[in-house]
PyMOL Python script that loads the backbone (N, CA, C, O; Angstrom):
from pymol import cmd

cmd.read_pdbstr("""\
ATOM      1  N   MET A   1      62.413 272.230-131.741  1.00  0.00           N
ATOM      2  CA  MET A   1      61.607 272.695-130.620  1.00  0.00           C
ATOM      3  C   MET A   1      61.575 274.217-130.542  1.00  0.00           C
ATOM      4  O   MET A   1      60.708 274.807-129.897  1.00  0.00           O
ATOM      5  N   ARG A   2      62.529 274.829-131.208  1.00  0.00           N
ATOM      6  CA  ARG A   2      62.624 276.286-131.152  1.00  0.00           C
ATOM      7  C   ARG A   2      61.343 276.957-131.648  1.00  0.00           C
ATOM      8  O   ARG A   2      60.943 278.002-131.136  1.00  0.00           O
ATOM      9  N   ASP A   3      60.705 276.349-132.646  1.00  0.00           N
ATOM     10  CA  ASP A   3      59.495 276.939-133.219  1.00  0.00           C
ATOM     11  C   ASP A   3      58.289 276.841-132.287  1.00  0.00           C
ATOM     12  O   ASP A   3      57.305 277.557-132.471  1.00  0.00           O
ATOM     13  N   LYS A   4      58.358 275.972-131.303  1.00  0.00           N
ATOM     14  CA  LYS A   4      57.206 275.741-130.431  1.00  0.00           C
ATOM     15  C   LYS A   4      57.176 276.639-129.208  1.00  0.00           C
ATOM     16  O   LYS A   4      56.215 276.614-128.440  1.00  0.00           O
ATOM     17  N   VAL A   5      58.229 277.436-129.021  1.00  0.00           N
ATOM     18  CA  VAL A   5      58.305 278.311-127.852  1.00  0.00           C
ATOM     19  C   VAL A   5      58.503 279.738-128.308  1.00  0.00           C
ATOM     20  O   VAL A   5      59.369 280.031-129.132  1.00  0.00           O
ATOM     21  N   LYS A   6      57.695 280.613-127.765  1.00  0.00           N
ATOM     22  CA  LYS A   6      57.853 282.027-128.037  1.00  0.00           C
ATOM     23  C   LYS A   6      58.695 282.619-126.916  1.00  0.00           C
ATOM     24  O   LYS A   6      58.277 282.633-125.757  1.00  0.00           O
ATOM     25  N   VAL A   7      59.871 283.104-127.262  1.00  0.00           N
ATOM     26  CA  VAL A   7      60.783 283.663-126.262  1.00  0.00           C
ATOM     27  C   VAL A   7      60.236 285.000-125.806  1.00  0.00           C
ATOM     28  O   VAL A   7      60.051 285.921-126.601  1.00  0.00           O
ATOM     29  N   ARG A   8      59.984 285.090-124.518  1.00  0.00           N
ATOM     30  CA  ARG A   8      59.393 286.302-123.964  1.00  0.00           C
ATOM     31  C   ARG A   8      60.458 287.298-123.510  1.00  0.00           C
ATOM     32  O   ARG A   8      60.209 288.503-123.460  1.00  0.00           O
ATOM     33  N   HIS A   9      61.621 286.798-123.185  1.00  0.00           N
ATOM     34  CA  HIS A   9      62.665 287.647-122.621  1.00  0.00           C
ATOM     35  C   HIS A   9      63.763 287.799-123.672  1.00  0.00           C
ATOM     36  O   HIS A   9      64.703 287.007-123.733  1.00  0.00           O
ATOM     37  N   ALA A  10      63.621 288.823-124.483  1.00  0.00           N
ATOM     38  CA  ALA A  10      64.467 288.972-125.663  1.00  0.00           C
ATOM     39  C   ALA A  10      65.915 289.305-125.339  1.00  0.00           C
ATOM     40  O   ALA A  10      66.769 289.215-126.220  1.00  0.00           O
ATOM     41  N   ARG A  11      66.220 289.690-124.093  1.00  0.00           N
ATOM     42  CA  ARG A  11      67.619 290.008-123.815  1.00  0.00           C
ATOM     43  C   ARG A  11      68.487 288.757-123.797  1.00  0.00           C
ATOM     44  O   ARG A  11      69.714 288.857-123.807  1.00  0.00           O
ATOM     45  N   ARG A  12      67.883 287.611-123.771  1.00  0.00           N
ATOM     46  CA  ARG A  12      68.626 286.345-123.818  1.00  0.00           C
ATOM     47  C   ARG A  12      68.177 285.543-125.033  1.00  0.00           C
ATOM     48  O   ARG A  12      67.017 285.599-125.442  1.00  0.00           O
ATOM     49  N   SER A  13      69.112 284.804-125.596  1.00  0.00           N
ATOM     50  CA  SER A  13      68.810 284.005-126.776  1.00  0.00           C
ATOM     51  C   SER A  13      68.051 282.730-126.394  1.00  0.00           C
ATOM     52  O   SER A  13      67.958 282.371-125.220  1.00  0.00           O
ATOM     53  N   VAL A  14      67.524 282.073-127.398  1.00  0.00           N
ATOM     54  CA  VAL A  14      66.850 280.799-127.179  1.00  0.00           C
ATOM     55  C   VAL A  14      67.826 279.791-126.594  1.00  0.00           C
ATOM     56  O   VAL A  14      67.455 278.983-125.743  1.00  0.00           O
ATOM     57  N   GLU A  15      69.070 279.837-127.049  1.00  0.00           N
ATOM     58  CA  GLU A  15      70.087 278.929-126.525  1.00  0.00           C
ATOM     59  C   GLU A  15      70.315 279.141-125.033  1.00  0.00           C
ATOM     60  O   GLU A  15      70.514 278.178-124.292  1.00  0.00           O
ATOM     61  N   ASP A  16      70.288 280.402-124.586  1.00  0.00           N
ATOM     62  CA  ASP A  16      70.416 280.679-123.153  1.00  0.00           C
ATOM     63  C   ASP A  16      69.213 280.128-122.383  1.00  0.00           C
ATOM     64  O   ASP A  16      69.358 279.595-121.282  1.00  0.00           O
ATOM     65  N   HIS A  17      68.051 280.261-122.967  1.00  0.00           N
ATOM     66  CA  HIS A  17      66.848 279.724-122.324  1.00  0.00           C
ATOM     67  C   HIS A  17      66.964 278.216-122.145  1.00  0.00           C
ATOM     68  O   HIS A  17      66.673 277.678-121.077  1.00  0.00           O
ATOM     69  N   VAL A  18      67.395 277.542-123.212  1.00  0.00           N
ATOM     70  CA  VAL A  18      67.546 276.084-123.145  1.00  0.00           C
ATOM     71  C   VAL A  18      68.605 275.723-122.121  1.00  0.00           C
ATOM     72  O   VAL A  18      68.437 274.754-121.379  1.00  0.00           O
ATOM     73  N   LEU A  19      69.687 276.478-122.064  1.00  0.00           N
ATOM     74  CA  LEU A  19      70.748 276.202-121.105  1.00  0.00           C
ATOM     75  C   LEU A  19      70.258 276.388-119.672  1.00  0.00           C
ATOM     76  O   LEU A  19      70.538 275.552-118.813  1.00  0.00           O
ATOM     77  N   VAL A  20      69.540 277.456-119.407  1.00  0.00           N
ATOM     78  CA  VAL A  20      68.997 277.695-118.063  1.00  0.00           C
ATOM     79  C   VAL A  20      68.075 276.551-117.655  1.00  0.00           C
ATOM     80  O   VAL A  20      68.207 276.000-116.563  1.00  0.00           O
ATOM     81  N   ALA A  21      67.149 276.199-118.533  1.00  0.00           N
ATOM     82  CA  ALA A  21      66.177 275.155-118.202  1.00  0.00           C
ATOM     83  C   ALA A  21      66.849 273.793-118.050  1.00  0.00           C
ATOM     84  O   ALA A  21      66.497 273.028-117.153  1.00  0.00           O
ATOM     85  N   SER A  22      67.809 273.487-118.913  1.00  0.00           N
ATOM     86  CA  SER A  22      68.465 272.180-118.820  1.00  0.00           C
ATOM     87  C   SER A  22      69.383 272.095-117.614  1.00  0.00           C
ATOM     88  O   SER A  22      69.529 271.018-117.035  1.00  0.00           O
ATOM     89  N   MET A  23      70.008 273.203-117.217  1.00  0.00           N
ATOM     90  CA  MET A  23      70.840 273.192-116.012  1.00  0.00           C
ATOM     91  C   MET A  23      69.979 273.005-114.775  1.00  0.00           C
ATOM     92  O   MET A  23      70.372 272.312-113.836  1.00  0.00           O
ATOM     93  N   LYS A  24      68.810 273.619-114.774  1.00  0.00           N
ATOM     94  CA  LYS A  24      67.909 273.439-113.632  1.00  0.00           C
ATOM     95  C   LYS A  24      67.429 271.997-113.551  1.00  0.00           C
ATOM     96  O   LYS A  24      67.393 271.409-112.469  1.00  0.00           O
ATOM     97  N   LEU A  25      67.067 271.437-114.676  1.00  0.00           N
ATOM     98  CA  LEU A  25      66.543 270.075-114.708  1.00  0.00           C
ATOM     99  C   LEU A  25      67.646 269.035-114.520  1.00  0.00           C
ATOM    100  O   LEU A  25      67.515 268.142-113.683  1.00  0.00           O
ATOM    101  N   GLY A  26      68.712 269.141-115.276  1.00  0.00           N
ATOM    102  CA  GLY A  26      69.743 268.115-115.275  1.00  0.00           C
ATOM    103  C   GLY A  26      70.693 268.160-114.097  1.00  0.00           C
ATOM    104  O   GLY A  26      71.122 267.118-113.603  1.00  0.00           O
ATOM    105  N   LEU A  27      71.025 269.354-113.643  1.00  0.00           N
ATOM    106  CA  LEU A  27      71.979 269.494-112.548  1.00  0.00           C
ATOM    107  C   LEU A  27      71.303 269.781-111.216  1.00  0.00           C
ATOM    108  O   LEU A  27      71.960 269.862-110.178  1.00  0.00           O
ATOM    109  N   ALA A  28      69.996 269.934-111.256  1.00  0.00           N
ATOM    110  CA  ALA A  28      69.206 270.237-110.056  1.00  0.00           C
ATOM    111  C   ALA A  28      69.715 271.499-109.361  1.00  0.00           C
ATOM    112  O   ALA A  28      69.781 271.565-108.134  1.00  0.00           O
ATOM    113  N   LEU A  29      70.072 272.495-110.168  1.00  0.00           N
ATOM    114  CA  LEU A  29      70.525 273.750-109.592  1.00  0.00           C
ATOM    115  C   LEU A  29      69.339 274.535-109.052  1.00  0.00           C
ATOM    116  O   LEU A  29      68.233 274.467-109.588  1.00  0.00           O
ATOM    117  N   LEU A  30      69.583 275.266-108.001  1.00  0.00           N
ATOM    118  CA  LEU A  30      68.545 276.127-107.453  1.00  0.00           C
ATOM    119  C   LEU A  30      68.358 277.338-108.360  1.00  0.00           C
ATOM    120  O   LEU A  30      69.271 277.728-109.088  1.00  0.00           O
ATOM    121  N   GLN A  31      67.191 277.913-108.308  1.00  0.00           N
ATOM    122  CA  GLN A  31      66.919 279.075-109.146  1.00  0.00           C
ATOM    123  C   GLN A  31      67.838 280.228-108.787  1.00  0.00           C
ATOM    124  O   GLN A  31      68.247 280.989-109.664  1.00  0.00           O
ATOM    125  N   ASP A  32      68.171 280.369-107.503  1.00  0.00           N
ATOM    126  CA  ASP A  32      69.079 281.441-107.090  1.00  0.00           C
ATOM    127  C   ASP A  32      70.449 281.285-107.737  1.00  0.00           C
ATOM    128  O   ASP A  32      71.077 282.280-108.099  1.00  0.00           O
ATOM    129  N   ASP A  33      70.921 280.050-107.887  1.00  0.00           N
ATOM    130  CA  ASP A  33      72.199 279.814-108.564  1.00  0.00           C
ATOM    131  C   ASP A  33      72.139 280.268-110.018  1.00  0.00           C
ATOM    132  O   ASP A  33      73.070 280.895-110.523  1.00  0.00           O
ATOM    133  N   LEU A  34      71.040 279.947-110.678  1.00  0.00           N
ATOM    134  CA  LEU A  34      70.886 280.328-112.087  1.00  0.00           C
ATOM    135  C   LEU A  34      70.732 281.838-112.245  1.00  0.00           C
ATOM    136  O   LEU A  34      71.212 282.420-113.217  1.00  0.00           O
ATOM    137  N   VAL A  35      70.061 282.465-111.286  1.00  0.00           N
ATOM    138  CA  VAL A  35      69.935 283.927-111.297  1.00  0.00           C
ATOM    139  C   VAL A  35      71.323 284.552-111.265  1.00  0.00           C
ATOM    140  O   VAL A  35      71.614 285.481-112.018  1.00  0.00           O
ATOM    141  N   HIS A  36      72.167 284.038-110.393  1.00  0.00           N
ATOM    142  CA  HIS A  36      73.521 284.564-110.249  1.00  0.00           C
ATOM    143  C   HIS A  36      74.372 284.276-111.487  1.00  0.00           C
ATOM    144  O   HIS A  36      75.082 285.162-111.962  1.00  0.00           O
ATOM    145  N   LYS A  37      74.311 283.061-112.013  1.00  0.00           N
ATOM    146  CA  LYS A  37      75.141 282.652-113.147  1.00  0.00           C
ATOM    147  C   LYS A  37      74.785 283.408-114.432  1.00  0.00           C
ATOM    148  O   LYS A  37      75.667 283.765-115.212  1.00  0.00           O
ATOM    149  N   PHE A  38      73.493 283.648-114.644  1.00  0.00           N
ATOM    150  CA  PHE A  38      73.054 284.256-115.896  1.00  0.00           C
ATOM    151  C   PHE A  38      72.700 285.737-115.770  1.00  0.00           C
ATOM    152  O   PHE A  38      72.440 286.401-116.774  1.00  0.00           O
ATOM    153  N   GLY A  39      72.689 286.248-114.558  1.00  0.00           N
ATOM    154  CA  GLY A  39      72.356 287.655-114.366  1.00  0.00           C
ATOM    155  C   GLY A  39      70.910 287.970-114.692  1.00  0.00           C
ATOM    156  O   GLY A  39      70.599 289.044-115.207  1.00  0.00           O
ATOM    157  N   LEU A  40      70.029 287.030-114.391  1.00  0.00           N
ATOM    158  CA  LEU A  40      68.607 287.207-114.669  1.00  0.00           C
ATOM    159  C   LEU A  40      67.844 287.431-113.379  1.00  0.00           C
ATOM    160  O   LEU A  40      68.375 287.242-112.285  1.00  0.00           O
ATOM    161  N   GLU A  41      66.603 287.834-113.520  1.00  0.00           N
ATOM    162  CA  GLU A  41      65.727 287.948-112.354  1.00  0.00           C
ATOM    163  C   GLU A  41      65.149 286.575-112.034  1.00  0.00           C
ATOM    164  O   GLU A  41      65.054 285.710-112.905  1.00  0.00           O
ATOM    165  N   LEU A  42      64.769 286.390-110.787  1.00  0.00           N
ATOM    166  CA  LEU A  42      64.226 285.115-110.336  1.00  0.00           C
ATOM    167  C   LEU A  42      62.979 284.727-111.118  1.00  0.00           C
ATOM    168  O   LEU A  42      62.813 283.562-111.478  1.00  0.00           O
ATOM    169  N   THR A  43      62.109 285.679-111.382  1.00  0.00           N
ATOM    170  CA  THR A  43      60.881 285.367-112.120  1.00  0.00           C
ATOM    171  C   THR A  43      61.178 284.921-113.546  1.00  0.00           C
ATOM    172  O   THR A  43      60.468 284.078-114.095  1.00  0.00           O
ATOM    173  N   ILE A  44      62.223 285.481-114.148  1.00  0.00           N
ATOM    174  CA  ILE A  44      62.575 285.096-115.513  1.00  0.00           C
ATOM    175  C   ILE A  44      63.079 283.659-115.540  1.00  0.00           C
ATOM    176  O   ILE A  44      62.698 282.884-116.418  1.00  0.00           O
ATOM    177  N   VAL A  45      63.935 283.298-114.581  1.00  0.00           N
ATOM    178  CA  VAL A  45      64.434 281.923-114.513  1.00  0.00           C
ATOM    179  C   VAL A  45      63.272 280.952-114.326  1.00  0.00           C
ATOM    180  O   VAL A  45      63.222 279.908-114.976  1.00  0.00           O
ATOM    181  N   SER A  46      62.355 281.289-113.456  1.00  0.00           N
ATOM    182  CA  SER A  46      61.191 280.441-113.208  1.00  0.00           C
ATOM    183  C   SER A  46      60.328 280.320-114.461  1.00  0.00           C
ATOM    184  O   SER A  46      59.897 279.222-114.814  1.00  0.00           O
ATOM    185  N   ASN A  47      60.080 281.421-115.122  1.00  0.00           N
ATOM    186  CA  ASN A  47      59.251 281.410-116.331  1.00  0.00           C
ATOM    187  C   ASN A  47      59.901 280.631-117.466  1.00  0.00           C
ATOM    188  O   ASN A  47      59.219 279.912-118.197  1.00  0.00           O
ATOM    189  N   VAL A  48      61.207 280.768-117.615  1.00  0.00           N
ATOM    190  CA  VAL A  48      61.921 280.031-118.665  1.00  0.00           C
ATOM    191  C   VAL A  48      61.795 278.537-118.422  1.00  0.00           C
ATOM    192  O   VAL A  48      61.520 277.776-119.350  1.00  0.00           O
ATOM    193  N   TYR A  49      61.995 278.113-117.184  1.00  0.00           N
ATOM    194  CA  TYR A  49      61.888 276.692-116.852  1.00  0.00           C
ATOM    195  C   TYR A  49      60.474 276.185-117.097  1.00  0.00           C
ATOM    196  O   TYR A  49      60.287 275.127-117.699  1.00  0.00           O
ATOM    197  N   ARG A  50      59.482 276.930-116.637  1.00  0.00           N
ATOM    198  CA  ARG A  50      58.088 276.516-116.820  1.00  0.00           C
ATOM    199  C   ARG A  50      57.671 276.540-118.283  1.00  0.00           C
ATOM    200  O   ARG A  50      56.749 275.824-118.674  1.00  0.00           O
ATOM    201  N   LEU A  51      58.325 277.340-119.082  1.00  0.00           N
ATOM    202  CA  LEU A  51      58.013 277.422-120.505  1.00  0.00           C
ATOM    203  C   LEU A  51      58.576 276.225-121.268  1.00  0.00           C
ATOM    204  O   LEU A  51      57.906 275.673-122.140  1.00  0.00           O
ATOM    205  N   TRP A  52      59.806 275.823-120.942  1.00  0.00           N
ATOM    206  CA  TRP A  52      60.465 274.764-121.702  1.00  0.00           C
ATOM    207  C   TRP A  52      60.111 273.364-121.250  1.00  0.00           C
ATOM    208  O   TRP A  52      60.119 272.446-122.069  1.00  0.00           O
ATOM    209  N   LEU A  53      59.805 273.166-119.998  1.00  0.00           N
ATOM    210  CA  LEU A  53      59.546 271.820-119.498  1.00  0.00           C
ATOM    211  C   LEU A  53      58.408 271.109-120.233  1.00  0.00           C
ATOM    212  O   LEU A  53      58.589 269.957-120.625  1.00  0.00           O
ATOM    213  N   PRO A  54      57.251 271.731-120.440  1.00  0.00           N
ATOM    214  CA  PRO A  54      56.191 271.043-121.191  1.00  0.00           C
ATOM    215  C   PRO A  54      56.573 270.757-122.644  1.00  0.00           C
ATOM    216  O   PRO A  54      56.156 269.745-123.207  1.00  0.00           O
ATOM    217  N   VAL A  55      57.360 271.639-123.249  1.00  0.00           N
ATOM    218  CA  VAL A  55      57.785 271.421-124.636  1.00  0.00           C
ATOM    219  C   VAL A  55      58.660 270.177-124.710  1.00  0.00           C
ATOM    220  O   VAL A  55      58.473 269.331-125.584  1.00  0.00           O
ATOM    221  N   TRP A  56      59.616 270.068-123.791  1.00  0.00           N
ATOM    222  CA  TRP A  56      60.473 268.878-123.764  1.00  0.00           C
ATOM    223  C   TRP A  56      59.653 267.634-123.487  1.00  0.00           C
ATOM    224  O   TRP A  56      59.860 266.594-124.112  1.00  0.00           O
ATOM    225  N   SER A  57      58.730 267.740-122.558  1.00  0.00           N
ATOM    226  CA  SER A  57      57.900 266.588-122.199  1.00  0.00           C
ATOM    227  C   SER A  57      57.115 266.080-123.402  1.00  0.00           C
ATOM    228  O   SER A  57      57.085 264.877-123.664  1.00  0.00           O
ATOM    229  N   ASN A  58      56.489 266.980-124.124  1.00  0.00           N
ATOM    230  CA  ASN A  58      55.691 266.576-125.291  1.00  0.00           C
ATOM    231  C   ASN A  58      56.544 265.985-126.406  1.00  0.00           C
ATOM    232  O   ASN A  58      56.125 265.039-127.074  1.00  0.00           O
ATOM    233  N   ASN A  59      57.728 266.532-126.610  1.00  0.00           N
ATOM    234  CA  ASN A  59      58.575 266.072-127.710  1.00  0.00           C
ATOM    235  C   ASN A  59      59.360 264.815-127.383  1.00  0.00           C
ATOM    236  O   ASN A  59      59.717 264.062-128.289  1.00  0.00           O
ATOM    237  N   MET A  60      59.634 264.575-126.124  1.00  0.00           N
ATOM    238  CA  MET A  60      60.452 263.421-125.754  1.00  0.00           C
ATOM    239  C   MET A  60      59.645 262.255-125.205  1.00  0.00           C
ATOM    240  O   MET A  60      60.200 261.210-124.865  1.00  0.00           O
ATOM    241  N   ARG A  61      58.357 262.434-125.122  1.00  0.00           N
ATOM    242  CA  ARG A  61      57.482 261.373-124.612  1.00  0.00           C
ATOM    243  C   ARG A  61      57.640 260.081-125.407  1.00  0.00           C
ATOM    244  O   ARG A  61      57.567 258.989-124.841  1.00  0.00           O
ATOM    245  N   ALA A  62      57.857 260.200-126.707  1.00  0.00           N
ATOM    246  CA  ALA A  62      57.997 259.016-127.560  1.00  0.00           C
ATOM    247  C   ALA A  62      59.286 258.252-127.291  1.00  0.00           C
ATOM    248  O   ALA A  62      59.397 257.090-127.681  1.00  0.00           O
ATOM    249  N   LEU A  63      60.262 258.875-126.634  1.00  0.00           N
ATOM    250  CA  LEU A  63      61.531 258.218-126.354  1.00  0.00           C
ATOM    251  C   LEU A  63      61.470 257.296-125.139  1.00  0.00           C
ATOM    252  O   LEU A  63      62.364 256.474-124.935  1.00  0.00           O
ATOM    253  N   ILE A  64      60.428 257.428-124.344  1.00  0.00           N
ATOM    254  CA  ILE A  64      60.287 256.596-123.151  1.00  0.00           C
ATOM    255  C   ILE A  64      59.610 255.293-123.552  1.00  0.00           C
ATOM    256  O   ILE A  64      58.504 255.294-124.093  1.00  0.00           O
ATOM    257  N   VAL A  65      60.279 254.196-123.283  1.00  0.00           N
ATOM    258  CA  VAL A  65      59.754 252.883-123.633  1.00  0.00           C
ATOM    259  C   VAL A  65      59.341 252.165-122.353  1.00  0.00           C
ATOM    260  O   VAL A  65      60.161 251.941-121.463  1.00  0.00           O
ATOM    261  N   TRP A  66      58.086 251.815-122.272  1.00  0.00           N
ATOM    262  CA  TRP A  66      57.574 251.068-121.131  1.00  0.00           C
ATOM    263  C   TRP A  66      57.456 249.601-121.531  1.00  0.00           C
ATOM    264  O   TRP A  66      56.733 249.280-122.474  1.00  0.00           O
ATOM    265  N   PRO A  67      58.147 248.712-120.836  1.00  0.00           N
ATOM    266  CA  PRO A  67      58.045 247.290-121.177  1.00  0.00           C
ATOM    267  C   PRO A  67      56.668 246.747-120.816  1.00  0.00           C
ATOM    268  O   PRO A  67      55.999 247.261-119.920  1.00  0.00           O
ATOM    269  N   ASN A  68      56.255 245.696-121.527  1.00  0.00           N
ATOM    270  CA  ASN A  68      54.950 245.121-121.210  1.00  0.00           C
ATOM    271  C   ASN A  68      55.055 244.256-119.944  1.00  0.00           C
ATOM    272  O   ASN A  68      56.156 243.957-119.481  1.00  0.00           O
ATOM    273  N   ARG A  69      53.936 243.871-119.405  1.00  0.00           N
ATOM    274  CA  ARG A  69      53.891 243.152-118.123  1.00  0.00           C
ATOM    275  C   ARG A  69      54.642 241.828-118.142  1.00  0.00           C
ATOM    276  O   ARG A  69      55.251 241.453-117.140  1.00  0.00           O
ATOM    277  N   SER A  70      54.611 241.122-119.251  1.00  0.00           N
ATOM    278  CA  SER A  70      55.293 239.827-119.288  1.00  0.00           C
ATOM    279  C   SER A  70      56.805 240.002-119.142  1.00  0.00           C
ATOM    280  O   SER A  70      57.458 239.192-118.486  1.00  0.00           O
ATOM    281  N   ILE A  71      57.353 241.026-119.733  1.00  0.00           N
ATOM    282  CA  ILE A  71      58.784 241.294-119.579  1.00  0.00           C
ATOM    283  C   ILE A  71      59.099 241.676-118.137  1.00  0.00           C
ATOM    284  O   ILE A  71      60.108 241.242-117.581  1.00  0.00           O
ATOM    285  N   ILE A  72      58.251 242.474-117.544  1.00  0.00           N
ATOM    286  CA  ILE A  72      58.456 242.867-116.150  1.00  0.00           C
ATOM    287  C   ILE A  72      58.386 241.652-115.238  1.00  0.00           C
ATOM    288  O   ILE A  72      59.228 241.490-114.355  1.00  0.00           O
ATOM    289  N   ARG A  73      57.401 240.806-115.441  1.00  0.00           N
ATOM    290  CA  ARG A  73      57.263 239.600-114.604  1.00  0.00           C
ATOM    291  C   ARG A  73      58.497 238.710-114.695  1.00  0.00           C
ATOM    292  O   ARG A  73      58.908 238.111-113.701  1.00  0.00           O
ATOM    293  N   ASN A  74      59.085 238.622-115.877  1.00  0.00           N
ATOM    294  CA  ASN A  74      60.271 237.786-116.064  1.00  0.00           C
ATOM    295  C   ASN A  74      61.522 238.381-115.421  1.00  0.00           C
ATOM    296  O   ASN A  74      62.513 237.676-115.228  1.00  0.00           O
ATOM    297  N   HIS A  75      61.485 239.651-115.095  1.00  0.00           N
ATOM    298  CA  HIS A  75      62.679 240.313-114.579  1.00  0.00           C
ATOM    299  C   HIS A  75      62.503 240.912-113.185  1.00  0.00           C
ATOM    300  O   HIS A  75      63.368 241.661-112.731  1.00  0.00           O
ATOM    301  N   ILE A  76      61.422 240.606-112.506  1.00  0.00           N
ATOM    302  CA  ILE A  76      61.259 241.156-111.161  1.00  0.00           C
ATOM    303  C   ILE A  76      62.226 240.460-110.200  1.00  0.00           C
ATOM    304  O   ILE A  76      62.612 239.314-110.434  1.00  0.00           O
ATOM    305  N   PRO A  77      62.613 241.130-109.141  1.00  0.00           N
ATOM    306  CA  PRO A  77      63.520 240.516-108.168  1.00  0.00           C
ATOM    307  C   PRO A  77      62.923 239.249-107.550  1.00  0.00           C
ATOM    308  O   PRO A  77      61.706 239.113-107.423  1.00  0.00           O
ATOM    309  N   ILE A  78      63.802 238.340-107.177  1.00  0.00           N
ATOM    310  CA  ILE A  78      63.375 237.056-106.604  1.00  0.00           C
ATOM    311  C   ILE A  78      62.521 237.275-105.366  1.00  0.00           C
ATOM    312  O   ILE A  78      61.566 236.535-105.133  1.00  0.00           O
ATOM    313  N   ARG A  79      62.849 238.269-104.582  1.00  0.00           N
ATOM    314  CA  ARG A  79      62.088 238.542-103.356  1.00  0.00           C
ATOM    315  C   ARG A  79      60.600 238.739-103.652  1.00  0.00           C
ATOM    316  O   ARG A  79      59.747 238.255-102.908  1.00  0.00           O
ATOM    317  N   PHE A  80      60.296 239.435-104.716  1.00  0.00           N
ATOM    318  CA  PHE A  80      58.900 239.667-105.077  1.00  0.00           C
ATOM    319  C   PHE A  80      58.232 238.376-105.531  1.00  0.00           C
ATOM    320  O   PHE A  80      57.049 238.152-105.272  1.00  0.00           O
ATOM    321  N   ARG A  81      58.989 237.543-106.198  1.00  0.00           N
ATOM    322  CA  ARG A  81      58.426 236.260-106.637  1.00  0.00           C
ATOM    323  C   ARG A  81      58.148 235.370-105.438  1.00  0.00           C
ATOM    324  O   ARG A  81      57.109 234.712-105.381  1.00  0.00           O
ATOM    325  N   GLU A  82      59.066 235.343-104.479  1.00  0.00           N
ATOM    326  CA  GLU A  82      58.924 234.477-103.301  1.00  0.00           C
ATOM    327  C   GLU A  82      57.759 234.899-102.420  1.00  0.00           C
ATOM    328  O   GLU A  82      57.085 234.050-101.837  1.00  0.00           O
ATOM    329  N   GLU A  83      57.520 236.177-102.318  1.00  0.00           N
ATOM    330  CA  GLU A  83      56.456 236.666-101.443  1.00  0.00           C
ATOM    331  C   GLU A  83      55.113 236.734-102.147  1.00  0.00           C
ATOM    332  O   GLU A  83      54.116 237.119-101.535  1.00  0.00           O
ATOM    333  N   ASN A  84      55.067 236.367-103.415  1.00  0.00           N
ATOM    334  CA  ASN A  84      53.837 236.382-104.213  1.00  0.00           C
ATOM    335  C   ASN A  84      53.142 237.738-104.188  1.00  0.00           C
ATOM    336  O   ASN A  84      51.921 237.831-104.066  1.00  0.00           O
ATOM    337  N   ILE A  85      53.939 238.767-104.305  1.00  0.00           N
ATOM    338  CA  ILE A  85      53.375 240.123-104.346  1.00  0.00           C
ATOM    339  C   ILE A  85      52.715 240.312-105.702  1.00  0.00           C
ATOM    340  O   ILE A  85      53.277 239.974-106.744  1.00  0.00           O
ATOM    341  N   ASP A  86      51.524 240.853-105.660  1.00  0.00           N
ATOM    342  CA  ASP A  86      50.778 241.089-106.903  1.00  0.00           C
ATOM    343  C   ASP A  86      51.479 242.143-107.737  1.00  0.00           C
ATOM    344  O   ASP A  86      51.639 243.283-107.301  1.00  0.00           O
ATOM    345  N   ILE A  87      51.892 241.769-108.921  1.00  0.00           N
ATOM    346  CA  ILE A  87      52.620 242.694-109.814  1.00  0.00           C
ATOM    347  C   ILE A  87      51.765 243.888-110.193  1.00  0.00           C
ATOM    348  O   ILE A  87      52.296 244.962-110.477  1.00  0.00           O
ATOM    349  N   GLY A  88      50.457 243.722-110.201  1.00  0.00           N
ATOM    350  CA  GLY A  88      49.545 244.817-110.527  1.00  0.00           C
ATOM    351  C   GLY A  88      49.634 245.955-109.523  1.00  0.00           C
ATOM    352  O   GLY A  88      49.399 247.111-109.875  1.00  0.00           O
ATOM    353  N   LEU A  89      49.971 245.640-108.275  1.00  0.00           N
ATOM    354  CA  LEU A  89      50.101 246.675-107.267  1.00  0.00           C
ATOM    355  C   LEU A  89      51.363 247.506-107.482  1.00  0.00           C
ATOM    356  O   LEU A  89      51.400 248.687-107.137  1.00  0.00           O
ATOM    357  N   ILE A  90      52.383 246.893-108.045  1.00  0.00           N
ATOM    358  CA  ILE A  90      53.627 247.577-108.297  1.00  0.00           C
ATOM    359  C   ILE A  90      53.501 248.470-109.514  1.00  0.00           C
ATOM    360  O   ILE A  90      54.031 249.581-109.542  1.00  0.00           O
ATOM    361  N   LEU A  91      52.809 247.987-110.500  1.00  0.00           N
ATOM    362  CA  LEU A  91      52.653 248.765-111.734  1.00  0.00           C
ATOM    363  C   LEU A  91      51.505 249.682-111.548  1.00  0.00           C
ATOM    364  O   LEU A  91      51.173 250.446-112.454  1.00  0.00           O
TER     365      LEU A  91
END
""", "prot")
cmd.dss("prot")
cmd.show_as("cartoon", "prot")
cmd.util.cbc("prot")
cmd.orient("prot")
């Protein structure tokens, strides 16, 4: 993924960029926390996150497996089966 992103803020390495973005995404840290931890400006933290998120999304999209409707129907909670809720409305 490194080749797909042009690092705009050269004072930090690509690894730092990935760490900032993954900490924001995975740990739900506030941008102010990341500003303090990495000694960056708020706009840089925001830009790094906005830069990496689409790259991760495009590259990891293939890892998400959506089951087909028949599998979902076989595994829906009993409550939904008893109330005859249309599965199409849920999906």
